N, C-alpha and C positions, 0 to 999 in steps of 0.2 A: 504494500500500500504506500509506504513512504517513498519508495523509488519511483512510483508512478506520478508523484507530485513534482519531482525535480525537472528542471528544464534541461533540454538537450537529449532527452531519451526519446527515440523515434517510436519504439514499440515495446510492448510487454507481452510475454508468453507466460501463461499460468497453467500449471497442470494440477488438477484436483484441488482447487482452492475451496474455501468455505465462504458462506455469505455473512454469517455472524457467529460469534462465539456462543451465544445463548442457544441458537438453533443447533449448532454442532453438539453442544453439551446435551441438549434434549434428545437428539437422535442417538447419541452414544449411550446415554443412560437407559433409553428405551431398549436398545439392543442388549445391554448388560446392566440390569438393575443393581448389581453389586458395586458398580463403579460410581464414584461421586466426582463430579467435575465442577470446579469453581472457575468461571471465566476471569481473566485478568482485566482489570478496569483500565482500559486505555483505548481511546478513539483510534489510535494508530493501528490497532489490531481488529478493527471493525470495517471490513470492506463495504458492507451495505450502506454505512453512514458516511463514508469518505469517498465513495465513487464519484460524486459530483465534482470533486477536485481533480479528477483524472486528466492529466495534461497531454500525454502522448496521443497521436492521431490513430495509432494502430494497436489493437488488442486481439489476441488469440487465446481462447480459454479451452483447454482440453479436459474432458471429464470421462470417467469410466461409468458405464451404465450399471455395473455391479457394485458400485460404491454405495454402501448401505448407510453410512453415517452422514453423507452429504448428498441430498437429493438433487437430481438433474434439474428439476424445475426451479429450485432456488438459485442455482448457478446460472441458468439460462436467463432468469429475471435480472440477476445482477449484471450480466453482460448487456442486456437490453437497456439498462438504466445508465450505462456509461456514456459520456458525451463523445467518445471516440468516433471519428468518421468511418474508419475501417475496423469493424469489430466482427468477430466470428466466434461462435460457440460450436464445438464439435463434441458429440457424445459417442464414445467408442463402445461398441458391443463387446461383451465377454471380457471386460477389463474392470478390475477393482482398483483400489487406491494405489496410485503411482505405478501401475502395471502397463500403461499405454505403450511406452517405448519397447517393451519386451513382448507384449502380447499382440500388438498391432503395428509392428515395426515399419512395414511398407507405408501404410496409411499415415502413421505418425511422421515419417520422413517427408512424405509428399505435402502434408499440412504445413510443416515447418518451412520447407522450401518455397511453397506458394506464399506464405506469410512474409518471409524475408524479401521476396521479390517485390511485394507491394510496399514494403517499408523503404525502398530506395528512392 
């Protein structure tokens, strides 16, 4: 989030981000009721509240459809709310948290190459 506010950054690629700490904590606790999560009180760690300050023109967000703690619809809404002129959300089948480069290598590489070409 902080890097996206700095000037001089052309684009941001995010793999498996979250939309808010509270939502992430709620989903994790639903999956495992024995786990207690206390969000850190910092606006710098809240993408949903700081996305309006996004300065780069280019944003690529990669998400795995098998990601159970971070729902695709929340991340897609986050991407839609960014002011970036070139923004893209890709939801990868059969991928869990941080598995995209390993489970969908070809599609991952193509997405990165296409994004970088648009950032020039």
